[in-house]
C-alpha positions in Angstrom: 148.8 119.9 -20.5 151.8 118.2 -22.2 154.0 120.3 -24.4 155.7 117.3 -26.1 154.8 115.7 -29.4 151.3 114.3 -29.6 149.7 112.2 -32.3 148.0 115.3 -33.7 151.3 117.2 -33.9 152.9 114.3 -35.7 150.1 114.1 -38.2 150.3 117.8 -38.8 154.0 117.7 -39.5 154.8 118.3 -43.2 156.1 114.8 -44.0 155.4 115.0 -47.7 157.1 118.3 -48.4 160.1 117.4 -46.2 160.4 114.1 -48.0 160.4 115.9 -51.3 163.0 118.3 -49.8 165.2 115.5 -48.8 164.9 113.7 -52.2 165.7 117.0 -54.0 168.9 117.6 -51.9 169.8 113.9 -52.2 169.6 114.1 -56.0 171.7 117.3 -55.8 174.3 115.4 -53.8 174.3 112.7 -56.5 174.7 115.3 -59.3 177.4 117.1 -57.4 179.3 113.8 -56.9 179.1 113.3 -60.7 180.9 116.6 -61.2 183.5 116.1 -58.5 186.1 114.8 -61.0 185.7 118.0 -63.0 185.9 120.1 -59.9 189.0 118.2 -58.7 190.7 118.6 -62.1 190.1 122.3 -61.9 191.4 122.6 -58.4 194.5 120.6 -59.2 195.1 122.7 -62.4 194.9 125.9 -60.3 196.8 124.6 -57.3 199.2 127.6 -57.5 196.4 129.7 -56.2 196.4 127.9 -52.8 199.1 128.4 -50.2 199.3 124.7 -49.5 200.1 121.6 -51.7 197.0 120.2 -53.4 196.8 116.5 -54.0 193.8 114.5 -55.3 192.5 113.7 -51.8 192.5 117.3 -50.8 190.9 118.3 -54.1 188.2 115.7 -53.5 187.5 117.2 -50.0 187.5 120.7 -51.4 185.0 119.6 -54.1 182.7 118.1 -51.5 183.1 121.2 -49.4 182.1 123.4 -52.3 178.8 121.5 -52.7 178.3 121.7 -49.0 178.9 125.4 -49.1 176.2 125.8 -51.8 173.7 123.9 -49.6 174.5 125.9 -46.5 174.3 129.2 -48.5 170.8 128.2 -49.8 169.7 127.5 -46.2 170.9 130.9 -45.0 169.2 132.6 -47.9 166.0 130.8 -47.1 166.2 131.7 -43.4 166.7 135.4 -44.1 163.6 137.2 -42.9 161.7 139.2 -45.4 162.2 142.4 -43.4 165.9 142.1 -43.9 165.6 141.5 -47.6 163.3 144.5 -47.9 165.7 146.6 -45.9 168.5 145.7 -48.3 166.7 146.0 -51.6 163.6 148.0 -50.8 165.2 151.4 -50.5 167.6 150.7 -53.3 165.0 151.3 -56.1 163.7 154.6 -54.8 166.4 156.6 -56.6 166.7 156.8 -60.4 170.4 156.0 -60.6 170.0 153.1 -58.3 167.0 151.9 -60.2 169.0 152.0 -63.4 171.8 150.0 -61.8 169.3 147.5 -60.5 167.9 147.2 -64.0 171.4 146.5 -65.4 172.0 144.0 -62.7 168.8 142.1 -63.4 169.5 142.2 -67.1 172.9 140.6 -66.4 171.3 138.0 -64.2 168.9 137.2 -67.0 171.8 136.7 -69.4 173.5 134.4 -66.9 170.3 132.5 -66.4 169.8 132.0 -70.2 173.5 131.1 -70.8 173.7 128.6 -67.9 170.1 127.4 -68.0 170.8 123.8 -66.8 172.7 125.1 -63.7 170.0 127.7 -63.0 167.2 125.0 -63.2 169.1 122.9 -60.6 169.5 125.9 -58.3 165.9 126.9 -58.8 164.7 123.4 -57.9 166.8 123.5 -54.7 165.4 126.9 -53.8 161.8 125.8 -54.6 162.1 122.7 -52.4 163.5 124.8 -49.7 160.7 127.3 -49.9 158.1 124.5 -49.8 159.7 123.1 -46.7 160.0 126.5 -45.2 156.4 127.4 -45.7 155.1 124.1 -44.5 157.2 124.2 -41.4 156.0 127.7 -40.6 152.4 126.5 -41.1 153.2 123.8 -38.6 154.0 126.7 -36.1 157.8 126.3 -36.1 159.8 129.3 -35.2 162.3 130.7 -37.8 165.3 129.3 -36.0 163.7 125.9 -35.8 162.9 126.0 -39.5 166.6 126.9 -40.2 167.9 124.1 -38.0 165.5 121.5 -39.4 166.1 122.4 -43.1 169.9 122.7 -42.6 170.2 119.3 -40.9 167.9 117.7 -43.6 169.7 119.4 -46.5 173.2 118.6 -45.3 172.2 115.0 -44.4 170.5 114.5 -47.8 173.4 116.0 -49.7 175.8 113.7 -47.9 173.6 110.7 -48.5 173.3 111.5 -52.2 177.1 111.8 -52.6 177.7 108.6 -50.6 175.1 106.7 -52.7 176.8 107.9 -55.9 180.2 106.7 -54.6 178.6 103.4 -53.6 176.5 102.7 -56.7 177.3 105.4 -59.3 178.1 104.3 -62.8 177.8 105.9 -66.2 174.5 104.1 -66.9 173.0 105.5 -63.7 174.4 108.9 -64.2 173.0 109.6 -67.7 170.0 107.3 -68.3 168.6 109.7 -70.9 171.8 109.7 -72.9 170.9 106.4 -74.4 167.7 108.0 -75.8 169.7 110.8 -77.4 169.3 113.4 -74.6 172.2 114.8 -72.7 
């Protein structure tokens, strides 16, 4: 009996959900590339915080690295087993003082979500696409480390392709197509 890929295994592979996953992270790469000039300006304005000299090329690489850090952080969050999450947060709510602090923390999180709703929606879409890919890969009998590797490679590659495509074709008309209709 062969342990390699067979036609049945290829058909069972979650192509649709992983395609949506790649599309989502590619669009995130495009959106991140749109904001790179803002991030670069902020980095250059605060260059005194860094122990080395910051020029525009370094600021650009730091901006790209920040987006990449967000992508990798989401993949690590998605790969965290539920037992570990329960261990961290499950015993936290069993005491009244800790439950009160948790309530204050969640209230603060709700305020941040409401105040920065556009950024929260982008983050939520990334998490949702990751969860969809994670669930489908687990249903395809992939181990947790395989899910992490597959999703990490796809997310980093899609993010890089999205930023590359923006630098290749990005213009104001492509960035904000809804702005001409009065939406921003």
